N, C-alpha and C positions, 0 to 999 in steps of 0.2 A: 281543559285538563292539560297540565304542564308537568314536565319532568326534565331533569338534566343529569348527565353522567360525564365522567372524565375520560379523556383519551389523550393521544399525543400525535404530533406531526413532526416530520423530519425537516431540518434546515441544515443541509450539508451533512456533517458528522454529528451535529447537535440536534436537540429536539426541544419543542415547547409544548406546554400543557394546552390542550384544546378542550373547551367545555362544549359538549354536544347538548343543545337545548331542543326539546321536543314540545310542540304545541298541537293538541288535537282540538279542532273546532268543528262546528256544524257547517255543512255545505256539501258541495259535490265531492265525492271521494277522490283524493289526489295525494301525492307525496312530492313535496317541493323541498330541495336542499339549497340553502343559501349560505353565504360566508366565504365567497371565492373558492368554490370547489372546482377541481379539474374534472376531466372527462371520466376518469376512473371512479371518482366520488359520485358524480351525477348518475352514473350507471348503477350505483349500488342500490338504488330504490327497487330495481327489478329483482336483484338478488335477494334483498331483504324481504320483499313481499312473498316471494316463492319459499324462502327458507322458513319464515314464520308459519305459513300455511302447511307446508309439508312436514313440519315438526309437530303438527296436531293442535296448533293454537289458532284462534280466530284473528285475522287481520282486521283492525278497526275500519269500518266504512265511514271515515271522517276525512276532513280536510287537514292533512298533516303537514306541518312546517318544521323543517329541521334547520337549525342555525348552528354553524360551526364558529365558535367565538375563541379568540378575537377575529373579527370579520375582515380585517384589513390585510391579512396575510394569506397567500394562496395555499390551499390544502391539496395534497397529492397522496395517492396510495389507497390500498384496499383495507387498511387497518380500521377504517371507520365503520365497516359493515356491522361488526358486533356491537359497538357502543350505540349505534343508531337503532338497531333492533331491540336491544335491551331498553333503551329510552322509550321506544314505542310501547313495549310491554308494560313498563312502569306507568306511563301516562294512561294506558287503557285499564289499569287496575289489577293486572295479573300479578305483578310484583310490587310489593310495598316500597315506597321511597326510602324508608329507613333501613331496609334490608341490604341495599346496595351502597349505603353511605360509606365513604372512605375507600371505595374500590375504583380502579381504573380498568378500562377494557381496550384490548386491541385484538384484531382478528378479521380474517376474510371469510365470508359465508359462501358456501356452495348452495345450489338450488334445493338440495335435499336437507339442508340444515347443518351439514358438517362444517367444521371450522378449520380452515386451512392456514398454513403459516404465512407470514408476511416478511417483506424485506425490512431490514433495519431494526429488528426487534431489540437488539442489544442497546443501541443508543436511545431508542424509545424508552426502554425500561430504566436506563440510567438517568435520563432526563426527568422522568416521572418521580423516581426516588429522590433526586435532588430537590424537587419541588414539594417534598413532604408526603407523597403518596406511600402508603404502607402495604397495600394489597393490590395485586394486578391479576386479572383474569386474562389469559393469553392462550394461543394455540399450543397443543401438545408438541407440535413440530418445532416450536421455538423455545421449548422449556430448557433444554440443555444449554443452548446458546446464551439465554438470559440468566442462567443460574450462576454465572461468574460474578454477578452483582450481589454484594452483601447488603444486609440490613433491609430486606424487603421480602415479603411473602408472595410467592408465585403459585397461582392455581391453574395448572394446565387443564384444558378441556378439549374434547373431541367433537362435540356437537352442541347445538343451541339448547337442546333439551337438558343436557347436563347442567348448563348455567341456570336455567329456570328452576330445575329441581333443587339445585344447591341453595338458591335464595328462598325457596319455599320449604326448606328443611326436610325435603324428601330424599335427598341424596347428598351425602357428605363428600367433599373433595379435599383430600389431604394436600397440604402445601408440598411443593416439589422439594424433595430432599437431595436429589442428585446434584453433585457439584462438578460442573464442567471444568473448574479450575484443576481438578484432579487429572483431567485430560491434557492439561498444559504441560505435559511431560515431553520434553524434546527427545526425539530418537535420532540415531545417527543417520547421516545421508547414505543413500544406497550406492552412490558413485564415489569412489575413493581415489586419491592421488597415487596410491600405490600401483594402480593399474596403468599409470602413464609412464611409458618407457622414455628414458632420457629427459631432456629439457630441464635439467637441474637448475640452470641459471634462471629460466622463466619461472620455475616453481618458487624460487627465492623471491623474485620480483612480485609474484602474486601474494606471497606471505606479507611482504612489506606493504602492499596495497591494502590487504585485508586488515592489517594492524591499525590503520587509521582511516579506513574507508576512502582510499584514494581512487579516483576515476582513472581508467586506463584503456589504451587502444593496443590491440595485438595485430601486427602486420606480418603476414607470411604466406607462403604458397599453399595451394590446396593439399590437405592431408598432413599438415605439419602439427596438428593437434590443438588448434586454436579453440574450436568449439568444445572439444573434449575437456580441456582444462577449465574453460569458462564455467561449464556445468558443475564443476567440482568446487568452485569457490565458496559456495554456501556451506560446504562441509568443513571449511577451516575458519569460518567466522564464529565468534563467540555466541553462545546461546542467547536468546531473547530474555530480557528481564520480564517480570510479571506485568509491569506497566506497559512495556513495549508489546507484549502479547495482546493485552487488552486493547491497545490503540490499533494494532493491525487487524484484530478481529472486528472492531467497529467498522473499519473501512470495508472489509469483506462482507459484513452484514448489510451495510447500505448498498453495496454493489450487487447483492443477491447471490453471492458465491458460496454461501454456507448451506449445508444440508445435514441430514441425520448421520451421514458417514463422517462429516467434517464439521462439527458444531463450533469448533474454535480453531484458531491458528496458533500453533505452538512452535513453528520453525520459521527461520528466515526464508522468505519466498524468492524463487528464481523465476523471473518473468522474461520471456523471449518472444516478443511480438514479431509477426511477419512484416516484411518491408511494404506490404500493401495496406498497412494500418492507416486508419483515418485520423484526422486531427482530434476529433472529439473522443475517439477511443484511446488515444495516447494520453491526453492531458485531462480528460473528463469533459462533460458537456451535456447538452440537452436543454430543454426549456427550464426544467428543474434539475440542475447539474448533478451528475453522478460521478464517482471517482473513475479515473482512467488508469492506464498502465503505470504512469509515473507514481500514482498513489498506491496502487495495488502492490508495487515493489517497495513500499515504505519499510525501512529497516532491513531491506533485503538487497537483491541484485537485479538490475535491469540490464538485459543483454541484447545488443543489436548485432546480429550476425550479418556479415557483408554490408557494412555501413554505407558505402556509396550507392547501394541499391535503393536506399530510402530517399524519398523526395527531399528537395532542399527545404521546403516549408516544414516538413516533419522534423528534420534535424535542427532547424532554427528554434523550434518550439521547446527544445530541450534546454536552451540556455538559461531561462528563468528558474526552472525547478532545480537544475544542477547548482546554480549560484545561490539561490535563496532558500533551498530545501523546502519549498512550498509552492503551490500553484494557485493562482487567483483567477477565478472565472467570473466575469461580469455578465449578467443577464438582466432582462427587463424587470424580473421579479426581485433582484438584489444581487449582491456580490457574495460569492462563496469561496472560501479558502480551504484547500485540502493539503495535508502534509505530504511531502515527497522527499524524504531523507533517505536516498538510496545510494548504493554504490553502482556507478555506471560503468559497464564493461562493453567494449565493442571490438569487433574483429573485421578484418578486410584483407583482400589480396593486394599485393603491391602494384598490380597493373591489371588491365582487362583480361589478359590470358592467364594471369596468376603467377608467372614465373620470372618476373624481373628480379635480378639479383640471385637467382637460384643457380648453383653451380652444376646441378645435375640435369637441368632442363634448359632449353634455349627459349628465350623470350621472343615472341613474334610481334611485339607492340613497338610502335614508333614513340619517340620522345613526346610528340604532340599528343598521342593517345594517352600516354601515361600522365601527362600534365592535365589533360581534360578529366581523366579519371580521378586524380587526386584533388582537383579543384572543386569537386562536388562537396567537399568538406570545407566549410568556411574557416577563415583564420580565427575568428572569435570562438567558435566551437572547438577548434583544434587546441587553442590555448587553455580551454577549460578542462582538457584531459591531462591529468597530472603526469601520467607515464605513457610513453610510446615504446612498446616492446617489439623488437624485430625478431621474428622466430624463423629458424632454419629447419629444414627437413631432418627427421630423425634418421640416423645412420643404421645400416643393416645390423651392425654388431650390437647396437643398443637394443634393437628389437628382439634379437635372438639370445642374448646372454641371460643366464639364470640369476637375475638380480632382483631382490624385492626392494622397491623404492620406499621412501618414507610414507607413512600412512597419513591420512587427513587428520586423524586424532593427534598424532605427534606434532604436526604442523599447527593445529589449532591451539595446543597448549602454549606454544611460543607466541602465537598471536594474542592469546588471552593475557599473557604476562605483559606484553608490550602495551596492550590497551589499558591494563590496570595502572601502569605507570602514568599514562596520559590522564586517566580519570583522577588519580591522586594529584597530579600536577595542576589540573584545571578545576579543582573542586570549588574554588572561589571565583571562577569565571563563568561566562554564559555558554561555554563550549565544552565538548567532551573529548574531541579527537584532534590530532594535528592537522587534518585536512580542513578543519574549520577555523584555523588561525587567521586572524585579521592582521593587516600590516602593523598595527600598534602592538598586538600580542606577539608578533614575530620578533619585534625589537626587544620585547621583554623576556621571551623564553628561548630565543634562538641566537645566542651570542656566538660569534666565530672569531678566530684569531686572524692576524694580519696575513699569514701565508694562505689561509683558506680564502680570505677575501680577495687576494690577488688572483687565485684560480677562478673564482666566480666572475671577476671583472673580465678576464681573458675569454671565458666562455660566453659571456654576455655579448662581447663584440664579435667573436668569430661565428657564433650561431645566430646572431641577429635576433636575440630573445626580446620579447616584450616584457613589460613590468610584471604582468601577471605570471608569465613563464618563470621569471626570476624568483617570484615568491613561491611558486610551485616547487622549485628546486630546493629552496630553504626548508619548506614543509617536509619534502621527501627526505632530506638529510636528517631532519629531526626524527622522523619515523625510523630511519635506518639506525640511528644512534639508540633509539629506544629498543629496537629489536635486539641490539647487542648489550642492552643494559647500561649504556653510557649516558651520563648526564650532559657532558660537554660534546658539542658537535665538532668533529675533527675533519682533517683534510680527506681521508679515505671515504668518509660518509658523504661529503659533498661531491667528490669525484664520481662515486657510484650514482648519486642522484642525477648528475649531469649526463651520465651515460644513458639514462632513461629518457632524456630529451633530445638525443642526437638526431632523431628523425626529422626534427624541425628543418634542419639545413638540407638533409639528404633528399627529402621529397618535396618540400615546399619551395625549394630553390631550383627545381627542375625547369 
């Protein structure tokens, strides 16, 4: 007796169709799973045996062989429990083969026959739909998450008996009508820039950074507002497009960070990992790689508080995702690439005690200690940070005066206007924002006059800038001009951009 059903397997953020083949033969009762299953799949036989029996059906006393085809790719996950169980019931004659034709199955079984949600339901459903599958039986827990996919009928179920009765026409299951896309409504961030007293110069710099997703570093003494302002950056970023929401939701689905309270991701994410984070947790990893923090912050903000506290190895791992906007992980089973297009924001004290350069506190550090502290950040990583913002403590008068600062909504409107200028300008290019400009595109879109060029030349020599830092200044100047609605980059734009690189000489030259 033979049966086959359709399921899916994850490969990074994508999926492939898996044919689950079941053969029942005479011999000693056993259940063998072949086709490169991992431990979670091999253990499914015990869950399946108990689930079928506890649902009131007879488990066949046969020699059962399960093949997961194609057999040359490793299969991981608990989503194969349900298709294997259905295949066994078809092969044993309880369900007729033509009744389940055209359906795909994903779901984890508990011992009492209940069907639990699985990780990566969204990319699994998307991959099955793209391969021509029209109907999918899936856990109720994954229904809202998967309902953002159009042109496919979803049948959510709670237990194995519901599936069997559905195919035996004893119990109808209505296709899921809820649209999680309706939950793709962005709401305003709870933290607002109007709550930040003073620091108007830094707020403008953060606006410029947000307008083109420039990476930045804030240096200042404790209590100057670095973390407070960093946590409010997502509130001034433009809302995610539908495609971006879908892409970010896929990442969180594979990472297993979606639940019934958050079936979709509708806002730009702010990720702030602790300095004890491991390499695999940052960039992703494992035998079958899963997304790390650099991918979970895709289209959002990745914030490193107290940057020098992170190990050198962790900091160096940021270089590829910052530069390439993706992270490639090679394992024995293959090479997986995850997207990592994020805005990197970091903060740090100017010295170990935190008060170097502070006029209100005396610094107790020696020049050697300051040098060792700053040298924890390598030159290549320092160069990849577009803006270096020096933050001074807020004065008492600014804290106590009755003044309502600009709201995040007001700032976001200006950022959105600047981004729209960039999107229109680069509509025929492969980029969207100024921070993505290549040297060739800089020459095409960032023309400057002779007076401005002389200023750049002087800054290049005095600040000992690298070629990358030079390009960063040009990109920043382009963003500043866009914030002011100017097509031509002028001297004041470049002068302000140079100001955001002045820490190169001040700290790296110590």
